[in-house]
C-alpha positions, -999 to 999 in steps of 0.1 A, spaced: 791 77 -38 770 49 -24 735 45 -46 705 58 -22 729 65 4 729 100 11 704 97 47 709 66 63 691 55 100 719 46 124 719 29 151 743 26 184 760 -1 197 731 -3 218 708 -7 198 676 10 179 644 -2 169 628 15 132 599 15 118 597 27 85 561 40 70 543 19 51 544 9 17 534 -14 -8 549 -57 -15 561 -48 -46 585 -77 -53 585 -118 -43 622 -102 -20 620 -73 6 663 -64 -1 678 -30 23 701 -12 15 726 -17 46 759 -13 62 762 -31 95 797 -32 115 818 -59 120 798 -62 154 768 -50 137 737 -73 133 698 -65 126 665 -81 122 635 -79 101 596 -72 108 566 -70 84 547 -58 103 506 -54 95 492 -20 92 483 -20 122 515 -27 138 516 -69 140 533 -93 132 527 -111 104 530 -147 107 559 -162 92 574 -123 89 582 -115 121 618 -107 145 621 -140 156 618 -158 118 646 -138 106 682 -145 101 705 -130 106 713 -92 87 750 -89 91 769 -71 66 780 -40 37 756 -49 10 738 -19 -15 706 -54 -19 704 -74 6 677 -94 4 663 -108 33 655 -143 47 630 -159 72 634 -193 81 656 -193 54 631 -179 26 632 -143 8 596 -157 -6 578 -128 5 550 -128 -33 521 -143 -10 520 -103 4 527 -92 -30 504 -55 -38 495 -59 -1 502 -30 26 537 -33 50 561 -11 75 591 -28 80 605 -32 113 643 -27 121 659 -41 151 698 -33 149 730 -28 169 760 -7 154 742 -2 114 729 24 88 702 16 70 694 33 40 667 25 22 640 0 22 635 -19 -19 598 -35 -17 
């Protein structure tokens, strides 16, 4: 059984968008428990509590999220470092196609 894999938020091939509840950034990296199909892909953004993208952590800056990984490290412009946001409340916006999101590890 996949760790934290009992329930997933799924997007169809035509695509989908998900916004999480607010959470505190606790680590230097954001990790996802995610499975994209071979043709699937996802991009993530970190939003402030008002719903605006945090500069440097928008969808446009996010590197491709693809694969089947229980601890996928999200990167923006090839950097995984989110230490500047440690302790801050954020939301994660995930725009995906043919993907299953099981968990977010902040």
